[in-house]
PDB file with one MODEL, atoms N, CA, C and O in Angstrom:
MODEL        1
ATOM      1  N   MET A   1       0.843  -1.169   0.000  1.00  0.00           N
ATOM      2  CA  MET A   1       0.000   0.000   0.000  1.00  0.00           C
ATOM      3  C   MET A   1       0.890   1.235   0.000  1.00  0.00           C
ATOM      4  O   MET A   1       1.792   1.357   0.828  1.00  0.00           O
ATOM      5  N   GLU A   2       0.639   2.124  -0.906  1.00  0.00           N
ATOM      6  CA  GLU A   2       1.461   3.306  -1.059  1.00  0.00           C
ATOM      7  C   GLU A   2       0.743   4.523  -0.481  1.00  0.00           C
ATOM      8  O   GLU A   2      -0.426   4.762  -0.787  1.00  0.00           O
ATOM      9  N   ILE A   3       1.440   5.289   0.353  1.00  0.00           N
ATOM     10  CA  ILE A   3       0.860   6.481   0.960  1.00  0.00           C
ATOM     11  C   ILE A   3       1.568   7.702   0.382  1.00  0.00           C
ATOM     12  O   ILE A   3       2.795   7.800   0.415  1.00  0.00           O
ATOM     13  N   ARG A   4       0.774   8.631  -0.149  1.00  0.00           N
ATOM     14  CA  ARG A   4       1.332   9.864  -0.698  1.00  0.00           C
ATOM     15  C   ARG A   4       1.708  10.810   0.442  1.00  0.00           C
ATOM     16  O   ARG A   4       1.258  10.638   1.575  1.00  0.00           O
ATOM     17  N   GLN A   5       2.532  11.804   0.133  1.00  0.00           N
ATOM     18  CA  GLN A   5       3.005  12.765   1.127  1.00  0.00           C
ATOM     19  C   GLN A   5       1.848  13.531   1.754  1.00  0.00           C
ATOM     20  O   GLN A   5       1.854  13.773   2.961  1.00  0.00           O
ATOM     21  N   GLY A   6       0.862  13.912   0.963  1.00  0.00           N
ATOM     22  CA  GLY A   6      -0.281  14.640   1.492  1.00  0.00           C
ATOM     23  C   GLY A   6      -1.096  13.814   2.454  1.00  0.00           C
ATOM     24  O   GLY A   6      -1.579  14.333   3.460  1.00  0.00           O
ATOM     25  N   GLN A   7      -1.259  12.530   2.166  1.00  0.00           N
ATOM     26  CA  GLN A   7      -2.009  11.647   3.053  1.00  0.00           C
ATOM     27  C   GLN A   7      -1.278  11.442   4.371  1.00  0.00           C
ATOM     28  O   GLN A   7      -1.904  11.361   5.428  1.00  0.00           O
ATOM     29  N   GLU A   8       0.034  11.358   4.308  1.00  0.00           N
ATOM     30  CA  GLU A   8       0.824  11.148   5.516  1.00  0.00           C
ATOM     31  C   GLU A   8       0.689  12.335   6.465  1.00  0.00           C
ATOM     32  O   GLU A   8       0.509  12.149   7.669  1.00  0.00           O
ATOM     33  N   SER A   9       0.773  13.548   5.936  1.00  0.00           N
ATOM     34  CA  SER A   9       0.644  14.725   6.792  1.00  0.00           C
ATOM     35  C   SER A   9      -0.791  14.889   7.285  1.00  0.00           C
ATOM     36  O   SER A   9      -1.019  15.375   8.393  1.00  0.00           O
ATOM     37  N   GLU A  10      -1.750  14.487   6.470  1.00  0.00           N
ATOM     38  CA  GLU A  10      -3.151  14.562   6.891  1.00  0.00           C
ATOM     39  C   GLU A  10      -3.419  13.598   8.043  1.00  0.00           C
ATOM     40  O   GLU A  10      -4.110  13.942   9.002  1.00  0.00           O
ATOM     41  N   MET A  11      -2.869  12.390   7.943  1.00  0.00           N
ATOM     42  CA  MET A  11      -3.039  11.410   9.024  1.00  0.00           C
ATOM     43  C   MET A  11      -2.350  11.881  10.299  1.00  0.00           C
ATOM     44  O   MET A  11      -2.863  11.652  11.395  1.00  0.00           O
ATOM     45  N   ALA A  12      -1.203  12.531  10.176  1.00  0.00           N
ATOM     46  CA  ALA A  12      -0.504  13.050  11.351  1.00  0.00           C
ATOM     47  C   ALA A  12      -1.310  14.155  12.023  1.00  0.00           C
ATOM     48  O   ALA A  12      -1.355  14.229  13.251  1.00  0.00           O
ATOM     49  N   LEU A  13      -1.944  15.013  11.232  1.00  0.00           N
ATOM     50  CA  LEU A  13      -2.780  16.071  11.800  1.00  0.00           C
ATOM     51  C   LEU A  13      -4.002  15.500  12.514  1.00  0.00           C
ATOM     52  O   LEU A  13      -4.383  15.981  13.581  1.00  0.00           O
ATOM     53  N   ILE A  14      -4.608  14.488  11.933  1.00  0.00           N
ATOM     54  CA  ILE A  14      -5.761  13.847  12.575  1.00  0.00           C
ATOM     55  C   ILE A  14      -5.334  13.199  13.888  1.00  0.00           C
ATOM     56  O   ILE A  14      -6.052  13.277  14.885  1.00  0.00           O
ATOM     57  N   PHE A  15      -4.170  12.564  13.889  1.00  0.00           N
ATOM     58  CA  PHE A  15      -3.642  11.946  15.111  1.00  0.00           C
ATOM     59  C   PHE A  15      -3.409  13.007  16.194  1.00  0.00           C
ATOM     60  O   PHE A  15      -3.810  12.816  17.342  1.00  0.00           O
ATOM     61  N   LEU A  16      -2.771  14.109  15.837  1.00  0.00           N
ATOM     62  CA  LEU A  16      -2.520  15.179  16.802  1.00  0.00           C
ATOM     63  C   LEU A  16      -3.814  15.806  17.298  1.00  0.00           C
ATOM     64  O   LEU A  16      -3.934  16.159  18.471  1.00  0.00           O
ATOM     65  N   PHE A  17      -4.781  15.941  16.399  1.00  0.00           N
ATOM     66  CA  PHE A  17      -6.088  16.474  16.783  1.00  0.00           C
ATOM     67  C   PHE A  17      -6.739  15.582  17.837  1.00  0.00           C
ATOM     68  O   PHE A  17      -7.254  16.076  18.840  1.00  0.00           O
ATOM     69  N   GLY A  18      -6.716  14.268  17.609  1.00  0.00           N
ATOM     70  CA  GLY A  18      -7.284  13.333  18.576  1.00  0.00           C
ATOM     71  C   GLY A  18      -6.548  13.336  19.898  1.00  0.00           C
ATOM     72  O   GLY A  18      -7.161  13.208  20.958  1.00  0.00           O
ATOM     73  N   CYS A  19      -5.218  13.484  19.838  1.00  0.00           N
ATOM     74  CA  CYS A  19      -4.413  13.513  21.062  1.00  0.00           C
ATOM     75  C   CYS A  19      -4.694  14.752  21.906  1.00  0.00           C
ATOM     76  O   CYS A  19      -4.484  14.740  23.118  1.00  0.00           O
ATOM     77  N   CYS A  20      -5.164  15.808  21.277  1.00  0.00           N
ATOM     78  CA  CYS A  20      -5.475  17.043  22.007  1.00  0.00           C
ATOM     79  C   CYS A  20      -6.942  17.119  22.422  1.00  0.00           C
ATOM     80  O   CYS A  20      -7.253  17.510  23.546  1.00  0.00           O
ATOM     81  N   VAL A  21      -7.840  16.744  21.516  1.00  0.00           N
ATOM     82  CA  VAL A  21      -9.264  16.953  21.751  1.00  0.00           C
ATOM     83  C   VAL A  21      -9.828  16.034  22.824  1.00  0.00           C
ATOM     84  O   VAL A  21     -10.552  16.499  23.704  1.00  0.00           O
ATOM     85  N   PHE A  22      -9.519  14.752  22.778  1.00  0.00           N
ATOM     86  CA  PHE A  22     -10.134  13.831  23.722  1.00  0.00           C
ATOM     87  C   PHE A  22      -9.704  14.064  25.171  1.00  0.00           C
ATOM     88  O   PHE A  22     -10.559  14.011  26.055  1.00  0.00           O
ATOM     89  N   PRO A  23      -8.424  14.319  25.462  1.00  0.00           N
ATOM     90  CA  PRO A  23      -8.085  14.668  26.851  1.00  0.00           C
ATOM     91  C   PRO A  23      -8.732  15.978  27.310  1.00  0.00           C
ATOM     92  O   PRO A  23      -9.178  16.088  28.452  1.00  0.00           O
ATOM     93  N   LEU A  24      -8.781  16.969  26.415  1.00  0.00           N
ATOM     94  CA  LEU A  24      -9.444  18.227  26.782  1.00  0.00           C
ATOM     95  C   LEU A  24     -10.929  18.012  27.031  1.00  0.00           C
ATOM     96  O   LEU A  24     -11.501  18.596  27.951  1.00  0.00           O
ATOM     97  N   PHE A  25     -11.549  17.175  26.212  1.00  0.00           N
ATOM     98  CA  PHE A  25     -12.956  16.851  26.389  1.00  0.00           C
ATOM     99  C   PHE A  25     -13.170  16.139  27.727  1.00  0.00           C
ATOM    100  O   PHE A  25     -14.140  16.419  28.432  1.00  0.00           O
ATOM    101  N   PHE A  26     -12.276  15.230  28.074  1.00  0.00           N
ATOM    102  CA  PHE A  26     -12.368  14.539  29.367  1.00  0.00           C
ATOM    103  C   PHE A  26     -12.275  15.533  30.522  1.00  0.00           C
ATOM    104  O   PHE A  26     -13.099  15.495  31.436  1.00  0.00           O
ATOM    105  N   PHE A  27     -11.284  16.420  30.494  1.00  0.00           N
ATOM    106  CA  PHE A  27     -11.114  17.367  31.593  1.00  0.00           C
ATOM    107  C   PHE A  27     -12.277  18.338  31.684  1.00  0.00           C
ATOM    108  O   PHE A  27     -12.682  18.717  32.784  1.00  0.00           O
ATOM    109  N   ALA A  28     -12.828  18.753  30.531  1.00  0.00           N
ATOM    110  CA  ALA A  28     -13.988  19.647  30.544  1.00  0.00           C
ATOM    111  C   ALA A  28     -15.209  18.940  31.136  1.00  0.00           C
ATOM    112  O   ALA A  28     -15.936  19.526  31.938  1.00  0.00           O
ATOM    113  N   LEU A  29     -15.435  17.689  30.744  1.00  0.00           N
ATOM    114  CA  LEU A  29     -16.554  16.933  31.311  1.00  0.00           C
ATOM    115  C   LEU A  29     -16.368  16.705  32.803  1.00  0.00           C
ATOM    116  O   LEU A  29     -17.305  16.865  33.586  1.00  0.00           O
ATOM    117  N   HIS A  30     -15.155  16.331  33.191  1.00  0.00           N
ATOM    118  CA  HIS A  30     -14.872  16.117  34.619  1.00  0.00           C
ATOM    119  C   HIS A  30     -15.141  17.383  35.410  1.00  0.00           C
ATOM    120  O   HIS A  30     -15.784  17.339  36.458  1.00  0.00           O
ATOM    121  N   TRP A  31     -14.660  18.493  34.922  1.00  0.00           N
ATOM    122  CA  TRP A  31     -14.869  19.768  35.619  1.00  0.00           C
ATOM    123  C   TRP A  31     -16.356  20.098  35.711  1.00  0.00           C
ATOM    124  O   TRP A  31     -16.840  20.482  36.776  1.00  0.00           O
ATOM    125  N   ALA A  32     -17.089  19.950  34.595  1.00  0.00           N
ATOM    126  CA  ALA A  32     -18.513  20.286  34.585  1.00  0.00           C
ATOM    127  C   ALA A  32     -19.314  19.360  35.499  1.00  0.00           C
ATOM    128  O   ALA A  32     -20.198  19.818  36.222  1.00  0.00           O
ATOM    129  N   LEU A  33     -19.016  18.077  35.472  1.00  0.00           N
ATOM    130  CA  LEU A  33     -19.749  17.138  36.319  1.00  0.00           C
ATOM    131  C   LEU A  33     -19.456  17.361  37.798  1.00  0.00           C
ATOM    132  O   LEU A  33     -20.346  17.249  38.641  1.00  0.00           O
ATOM    133  N   HIS A  34     -18.212  17.673  38.102  1.00  0.00           N
ATOM    134  CA  HIS A  34     -17.826  17.881  39.506  1.00  0.00           C
ATOM    135  C   HIS A  34     -18.373  19.196  40.053  1.00  0.00           C
ATOM    136  O   HIS A  34     -18.735  19.272  41.227  1.00  0.00           O
ATOM    137  N   ARG A  35     -18.437  20.225  39.221  1.00  0.00           N
ATOM    138  CA  ARG A  35     -18.866  21.553  39.667  1.00  0.00           C
ATOM    139  C   ARG A  35     -20.380  21.749  39.656  1.00  0.00           C
ATOM    140  O   ARG A  35     -20.876  22.666  40.310  1.00  0.00           O
ATOM    141  N   THR A  36     -21.121  20.924  38.939  1.00  0.00           N
ATOM    142  CA  THR A  36     -22.565  21.081  38.888  1.00  0.00           C
ATOM    143  C   THR A  36     -23.170  20.602  40.199  1.00  0.00           C
ATOM    144  O   THR A  36     -23.119  19.418  40.530  1.00  0.00           O
ATOM    145  N   ARG A  37     -23.739  21.534  40.931  1.00  0.00           N
ATOM    146  CA  ARG A  37     -24.265  21.210  42.256  1.00  0.00           C
ATOM    147  C   ARG A  37     -25.520  20.336  42.179  1.00  0.00           C
ATOM    148  O   ARG A  37     -25.780  19.548  43.088  1.00  0.00           O
ATOM    149  N   ALA A  38     -26.285  20.470  41.116  1.00  0.00           N
ATOM    150  CA  ALA A  38     -27.518  19.682  40.989  1.00  0.00           C
ATOM    151  C   ALA A  38     -27.217  18.183  40.896  1.00  0.00           C
ATOM    152  O   ALA A  38     -28.020  17.360  41.336  1.00  0.00           O
ATOM    153  N   LEU A  39     -26.062  17.829  40.323  1.00  0.00           N
ATOM    154  CA  LEU A  39     -25.700  16.418  40.211  1.00  0.00           C
ATOM    155  C   LEU A  39     -25.128  15.871  41.513  1.00  0.00           C
ATOM    156  O   LEU A  39     -25.289  14.689  41.820  1.00  0.00           O
ATOM    157  N   GLY A  40     -24.470  16.720  42.267  1.00  0.00           N
ATOM    158  CA  GLY A  40     -23.913  16.312  43.560  1.00  0.00           C
ATOM    159  C   GLY A  40     -22.862  15.221  43.474  1.00  0.00           C
ATOM    160  O   GLY A  40     -22.808  14.355  44.347  1.00  0.00           O
ATOM    161  N   MET A  41     -22.021  15.241  42.440  1.00  0.00           N
ATOM    162  CA  MET A  41     -20.996  14.209  42.272  1.00  0.00           C
ATOM    163  C   MET A  41     -19.718  14.593  42.991  1.00  0.00           C
ATOM    164  O   MET A  41     -19.282  15.744  42.943  1.00  0.00           O
ATOM    165  N   ASP A  42     -19.120  13.612  43.661  1.00  0.00           N
ATOM    166  CA  ASP A  42     -17.795  13.846  44.194  1.00  0.00           C
ATOM    167  C   ASP A  42     -16.777  13.688  43.054  1.00  0.00           C
ATOM    168  O   ASP A  42     -17.137  13.296  41.944  1.00  0.00           O
ATOM    169  N   GLN A  43     -15.524  13.991  43.335  1.00  0.00           N
ATOM    170  CA  GLN A  43     -14.511  14.005  42.280  1.00  0.00           C
ATOM    171  C   GLN A  43     -14.300  12.632  41.645  1.00  0.00           C
ATOM    172  O   GLN A  43     -14.166  12.532  40.425  1.00  0.00           O
ATOM    173  N   LEU A  44     -14.269  11.588  42.443  1.00  0.00           N
ATOM    174  CA  LEU A  44     -14.037  10.244  41.908  1.00  0.00           C
ATOM    175  C   LEU A  44     -15.169   9.807  40.982  1.00  0.00           C
ATOM    176  O   LEU A  44     -14.914   9.237  39.921  1.00  0.00           O
ATOM    177  N   ARG A  45     -16.396  10.063  41.368  1.00  0.00           N
ATOM    178  CA  ARG A  45     -17.539   9.692  40.520  1.00  0.00           C
ATOM    179  C   ARG A  45     -17.543  10.524  39.239  1.00  0.00           C
ATOM    180  O   ARG A  45     -17.866  10.000  38.172  1.00  0.00           O
ATOM    181  N   ALA A  46     -17.193  11.805  39.322  1.00  0.00           N
ATOM    182  CA  ALA A  46     -17.136  12.661  38.130  1.00  0.00           C
ATOM    183  C   ALA A  46     -16.078  12.154  37.152  1.00  0.00           C
ATOM    184  O   ALA A  46     -16.299  12.176  35.941  1.00  0.00           O
ATOM    185  N   ILE A  47     -14.943  11.701  37.656  1.00  0.00           N
ATOM    186  CA  ILE A  47     -13.896  11.132  36.799  1.00  0.00           C
ATOM    187  C   ILE A  47     -14.407   9.874  36.116  1.00  0.00           C
ATOM    188  O   ILE A  47     -14.192   9.685  34.919  1.00  0.00           O
ATOM    189  N   TYR A  48     -15.078   9.020  36.865  1.00  0.00           N
ATOM    190  CA  TYR A  48     -15.609   7.767  36.330  1.00  0.00           C
ATOM    191  C   TYR A  48     -16.616   8.035  35.205  1.00  0.00           C
ATOM    192  O   TYR A  48     -16.537   7.417  34.143  1.00  0.00           O
ATOM    193  N   VAL A  49     -17.554   8.946  35.435  1.00  0.00           N
ATOM    194  CA  VAL A  49     -18.587   9.248  34.435  1.00  0.00           C
ATOM    195  C   VAL A  49     -17.977   9.925  33.215  1.00  0.00           C
ATOM    196  O   VAL A  49     -18.351   9.608  32.086  1.00  0.00           O
ATOM    197  N   ALA A  50     -17.043  10.852  33.421  1.00  0.00           N
ATOM    198  CA  ALA A  50     -16.395  11.535  32.298  1.00  0.00           C
ATOM    199  C   ALA A  50     -15.618  10.550  31.435  1.00  0.00           C
ATOM    200  O   ALA A  50     -15.651  10.642  30.208  1.00  0.00           O
ATOM    201  N   ALA A  51     -14.918   9.607  32.065  1.00  0.00           N
ATOM    202  CA  ALA A  51     -14.166   8.603  31.307  1.00  0.00           C
ATOM    203  C   ALA A  51     -15.107   7.723  30.494  1.00  0.00           C
ATOM    204  O   ALA A  51     -14.806   7.393  29.347  1.00  0.00           O
ATOM    205  N   LYS A  52     -16.239   7.339  31.071  1.00  0.00           N
ATOM    206  CA  LYS A  52     -17.213   6.527  30.343  1.00  0.00           C
ATOM    207  C   LYS A  52     -17.813   7.288  29.167  1.00  0.00           C
ATOM    208  O   LYS A  52     -18.013   6.709  28.099  1.00  0.00           O
ATOM    209  N   LEU A  53     -18.101   8.567  29.344  1.00  0.00           N
ATOM    210  CA  LEU A  53     -18.669   9.362  28.252  1.00  0.00           C
ATOM    211  C   LEU A  53     -17.681   9.538  27.098  1.00  0.00           C
ATOM    212  O   LEU A  53     -18.052   9.392  25.933  1.00  0.00           O
ATOM    213  N   VAL A  54     -16.433   9.848  27.420  1.00  0.00           N
ATOM    214  CA  VAL A  54     -15.418  10.010  26.373  1.00  0.00           C
ATOM    215  C   VAL A  54     -15.179   8.675  25.664  1.00  0.00           C
ATOM    216  O   VAL A  54     -15.028   8.641  24.443  1.00  0.00           O
ATOM    217  N   SER A  55     -15.144   7.597  26.407  1.00  0.00           N
ATOM    218  CA  SER A  55     -14.964   6.276  25.809  1.00  0.00           C
ATOM    219  C   SER A  55     -16.129   5.930  24.884  1.00  0.00           C
ATOM    220  O   SER A  55     -15.921   5.349  23.819  1.00  0.00           O
ATOM    221  N   SER A  56     -17.334   6.277  25.274  1.00  0.00           N
ATOM    222  CA  SER A  56     -18.506   6.019  24.428  1.00  0.00           C
ATOM    223  C   SER A  56     -18.449   6.815  23.137  1.00  0.00           C
ATOM    224  O   SER A  56     -18.786   6.299  22.071  1.00  0.00           O
ATOM    225  N   ILE A  57     -18.025   8.061  23.225  1.00  0.00           N
ATOM    226  CA  ILE A  57     -17.910   8.895  22.020  1.00  0.00           C
ATOM    227  C   ILE A  57     -16.847   8.336  21.082  1.00  0.00           C
ATOM    228  O   ILE A  57     -17.053   8.293  19.869  1.00  0.00           O
ATOM    229  N   GLN A  58     -15.714   7.908  21.632  1.00  0.00           N
ATOM    230  CA  GLN A  58     -14.675   7.302  20.800  1.00  0.00           C
ATOM    231  C   GLN A  58     -15.166   6.015  20.152  1.00  0.00           C
ATOM    232  O   GLN A  58     -14.838   5.748  18.996  1.00  0.00           O
ATOM    233  N   ALA A  59     -15.939   5.217  20.868  1.00  0.00           N
ATOM    234  CA  ALA A  59     -16.476   3.969  20.308  1.00  0.00           C
ATOM    235  C   ALA A  59     -17.465   4.251  19.177  1.00  0.00           C
ATOM    236  O   ALA A  59     -17.463   3.555  18.161  1.00  0.00           O
ATOM    237  N   ILE A  60     -18.301   5.260  19.347  1.00  0.00           N
ATOM    238  CA  ILE A  60     -19.252   5.629  18.289  1.00  0.00           C
ATOM    239  C   ILE A  60     -18.510   6.104  17.051  1.00  0.00           C
ATOM    240  O   ILE A  60     -18.872   5.746  15.930  1.00  0.00           O
ATOM    241  N   MET A  61     -17.467   6.915  17.252  1.00  0.00           N
ATOM    242  CA  MET A  61     -16.698   7.413  16.109  1.00  0.00           C
ATOM    243  C   MET A  61     -15.971   6.273  15.401  1.00  0.00           C
ATOM    244  O   MET A  61     -15.931   6.250  14.171  1.00  0.00           O
ATOM    245  N   ALA A  62     -15.400   5.333  16.139  1.00  0.00           N
ATOM    246  CA  ALA A  62     -14.697   4.197  15.535  1.00  0.00           C
ATOM    247  C   ALA A  62     -15.668   3.289  14.789  1.00  0.00           C
ATOM    248  O   ALA A  62     -15.350   2.795  13.707  1.00  0.00           O
ATOM    249  N   SER A  63     -16.839   3.068  15.357  1.00  0.00           N
ATOM    250  CA  SER A  63     -17.844   2.238  14.685  1.00  0.00           C
ATOM    251  C   SER A  63     -18.345   2.902  13.412  1.00  0.00           C
ATOM    252  O   SER A  63     -18.562   2.231  12.402  1.00  0.00           O
ATOM    253  N   THR A  64     -18.527   4.205  13.455  1.00  0.00           N
ATOM    254  CA  THR A  64     -18.959   4.940  12.265  1.00  0.00           C
ATOM    255  C   THR A  64     -17.904   4.874  11.174  1.00  0.00           C
ATOM    256  O   THR A  64     -18.232   4.669  10.006  1.00  0.00           O
ATOM    257  N   ALA A  65     -16.634   5.046  11.544  1.00  0.00           N
ATOM    258  CA  ALA A  65     -15.553   4.946  10.556  1.00  0.00           C
ATOM    259  C   ALA A  65     -15.499   3.545   9.958  1.00  0.00           C
ATOM    260  O   ALA A  65     -15.316   3.399   8.750  1.00  0.00           O
ATOM    261  N   GLY A  66     -15.652   2.523  10.779  1.00  0.00           N
ATOM    262  CA  GLY A  66     -15.672   1.155  10.273  1.00  0.00           C
ATOM    263  C   GLY A  66     -16.821   0.910   9.329  1.00  0.00           C
ATOM    264  O   GLY A  66     -16.652   0.251   8.303  1.00  0.00           O
ATOM    265  N   TYR A  67     -17.987   1.431   9.657  1.00  0.00           N
ATOM    266  CA  TYR A  67     -19.146   1.270   8.777  1.00  0.00           C
ATOM    267  C   TYR A  67     -18.922   1.972   7.438  1.00  0.00           C
ATOM    268  O   TYR A  67     -19.263   1.424   6.390  1.00  0.00           O
ATOM    269  N   ILE A  68     -18.355   3.171   7.463  1.00  0.00           N
ATOM    270  CA  ILE A  68     -18.100   3.914   6.225  1.00  0.00           C
ATOM    271  C   ILE A  68     -17.108   3.147   5.357  1.00  0.00           C
ATOM    272  O   ILE A  68     -17.301   3.030   4.147  1.00  0.00           O
ATOM    273  N   ILE A  69     -16.058   2.630   5.963  1.00  0.00           N
ATOM    274  CA  ILE A  69     -15.067   1.863   5.204  1.00  0.00           C
ATOM    275  C   ILE A  69     -15.692   0.595   4.640  1.00  0.00           C
ATOM    276  O   ILE A  69     -15.483   0.259   3.474  1.00  0.00           O
ATOM    277  N   PHE A  70     -16.459  -0.108   5.467  1.00  0.00           N
ATOM    278  CA  PHE A  70     -17.082  -1.355   5.024  1.00  0.00           C
ATOM    279  C   PHE A  70     -18.074  -1.121   3.895  1.00  0.00           C
ATOM    280  O   PHE A  70     -18.128  -1.902   2.944  1.00  0.00           O
ATOM    281  N   SER A  71     -18.863  -0.047   3.992  1.00  0.00           N
ATOM    282  CA  SER A  71     -19.885   0.197   2.976  1.00  0.00           C
ATOM    283  C   SER A  71     -19.307   0.766   1.682  1.00  0.00           C
ATOM    284  O   SER A  71     -19.963   0.699   0.642  1.00  0.00           O
ATOM    285  N   SER A  72     -18.101   1.323   1.719  1.00  0.00           N
ATOM    286  CA  SER A  72     -17.533   1.914   0.509  1.00  0.00           C
ATOM    287  C   SER A  72     -16.666   0.943  -0.284  1.00  0.00           C
ATOM    288  O   SER A  72     -16.237   1.280  -1.388  1.00  0.00           O
ATOM    289  N   CYS A  73     -16.396  -0.247   0.240  1.00  0.00           N
ATOM    290  CA  CYS A  73     -15.544  -1.226  -0.438  1.00  0.00           C
ATOM    291  C   CYS A  73     -16.392  -2.342  -1.036  1.00  0.00           C
ATOM    292  O   CYS A  73     -17.400  -2.757  -0.465  1.00  0.00           O
ATOM    293  N   GLN A  74     -15.954  -2.818  -2.203  1.00  0.00           N
ATOM    294  CA  GLN A  74     -16.612  -3.968  -2.806  1.00  0.00           C
ATOM    295  C   GLN A  74     -16.224  -5.250  -2.074  1.00  0.00           C
ATOM    296  O   GLN A  74     -17.076  -6.072  -1.734  1.00  0.00           O
ATOM    297  N   HIS A  75     -14.923  -5.402  -1.839  1.00  0.00           N
ATOM    298  CA  HIS A  75     -14.411  -6.559  -1.130  1.00  0.00           C
ATOM    299  C   HIS A  75     -13.441  -6.034  -0.087  1.00  0.00           C
ATOM    300  O   HIS A  75     -12.345  -5.590  -0.428  1.00  0.00           O
ATOM    301  N   VAL A  76     -13.831  -6.081   1.178  1.00  0.00           N
ATOM    302  CA  VAL A  76     -13.107  -5.402   2.254  1.00  0.00           C
ATOM    303  C   VAL A  76     -11.668  -5.891   2.390  1.00  0.00           C
ATOM    304  O   VAL A  76     -10.774  -5.082   2.642  1.00  0.00           O
ATOM    305  N   ILE A  77     -11.423  -7.169   2.234  1.00  0.00           N
ATOM    306  CA  ILE A  77     -10.078  -7.716   2.436  1.00  0.00           C
ATOM    307  C   ILE A  77      -9.140  -7.297   1.308  1.00  0.00           C
ATOM    308  O   ILE A  77      -7.985  -6.963   1.571  1.00  0.00           O
ATOM    309  N   ASP A  78      -9.610  -7.307   0.046  1.00  0.00           N
ATOM    310  CA  ASP A  78      -8.747  -7.035  -1.091  1.00  0.00           C
ATOM    311  C   ASP A  78      -8.617  -5.558  -1.443  1.00  0.00           C
ATOM    312  O   ASP A  78      -7.593  -5.151  -1.992  1.00  0.00           O
ATOM    313  N   ASP A  79      -9.629  -4.744  -1.141  1.00  0.00           N
ATOM    314  CA  ASP A  79      -9.570  -3.322  -1.484  1.00  0.00           C
ATOM    315  C   ASP A  79      -8.587  -2.582  -0.601  1.00  0.00           C
ATOM    316  O   ASP A  79      -8.327  -2.972   0.537  1.00  0.00           O
ATOM    317  N   GLN A  80      -8.038  -1.485  -1.159  1.00  0.00           N
ATOM    318  CA  GLN A  80      -7.103  -0.671  -0.375  1.00  0.00           C
ATOM    319  C   GLN A  80      -7.718   0.672  -0.104  1.00  0.00           C
ATOM    320  O   GLN A  80      -7.097   1.515   0.544  1.00  0.00           O
TER     321      GLN A  80
ENDMDL
END
């Protein structure tokens, strides 16, 4: 499989984007869940819920990407 220079830099940018966005999303959720008085969550429970939410979002995104790849290929094993 041959990767062009543009694809390589695009994949690196997507990787860096994911490395920045998901931890920031986790910390923002943790902060919001811990600070919201109506929920009454202690810090440990807020961390647990924030981690589950971020993990669920990543799973949905991975499943969607897999579905798009699967539906766009005629033969998944042989296509590139």
